[in-house]
C-alpha positions in Angstrom: 122.8 32.1 -59.7 121.9 28.4 -58.0 118.3 28.0 -57.6 116.4 28.1 -54.1 115.5 24.5 -52.2 111.7 24.0 -52.8 111.4 24.5 -49.0 112.4 27.9 -48.7 111.4 28.8 -51.9 107.7 27.4 -50.5 108.1 29.7 -47.3 109.5 32.8 -48.6 106.0 34.1 -49.3 104.7 33.8 -45.8 107.8 34.8 -44.6 107.4 38.3 -46.1 104.1 38.7 -45.4 104.5 37.8 -42.5 107.1 41.2 -42.5 105.2 43.6 -44.6 102.1 42.8 -42.0 104.7 44.2 -38.9 106.2 46.8 -40.8 102.3 48.0 -41.5 101.0 47.2 -37.9 104.3 49.8 -36.5 103.6 52.3 -39.4 100.4 52.4 -38.0 100.8 52.6 -34.5 103.6 54.7 -34.7 103.1 57.3 -37.2 99.4 57.1 -38.3 98.6 57.9 -34.6 96.4 54.4 -34.8 96.5 52.2 -32.4 94.6 49.5 -32.7 94.6 49.8 -36.2 98.6 48.9 -35.3 97.8 46.0 -33.2 94.3 44.8 -35.4 97.4 44.3 -38.3 99.9 43.1 -35.9 97.6 40.3 -34.8 97.9 39.2 -38.8 101.6 38.1 -37.9 100.9 34.7 -36.3 98.2 34.2 -38.9 100.4 34.4 -41.5 103.3 32.4 -40.2 100.5 29.9 -39.4 98.5 29.2 -42.4 102.4 29.3 -44.5 103.3 26.4 -41.5 99.5 24.6 -42.3 100.2 24.8 -45.6 103.8 24.1 -46.3 103.4 20.7 -44.4 100.5 19.5 -46.2 102.6 19.7 -49.3 106.0 19.0 -48.5 105.5 16.2 -46.0 103.8 14.2 -48.4 106.6 14.2 -50.7 109.3 13.2 -47.8 107.8 10.3 -46.9 106.9 9.3 -50.7 110.5 9.9 -51.1 111.5 8.1 -48.8 109.8 5.0 -49.6 110.6 4.5 -53.0 114.6 5.2 -52.2 113.7 1.4 -49.1 
């Protein structure tokens, strides 16, 4: 089995957390009939993805720049 690329390995936990947050918000909103809680948890999704973008860009971009400088 092939190993996942580093950028995907770094992004995957945030994508999974965002998806689970989405499912939890839908469950709260429709199944438990907790509309306010469902909306509140639904707002976590973009926050989780934004945090992931911030952290991944701080890790991946400097590494790419360093490799580019070495190869030039």
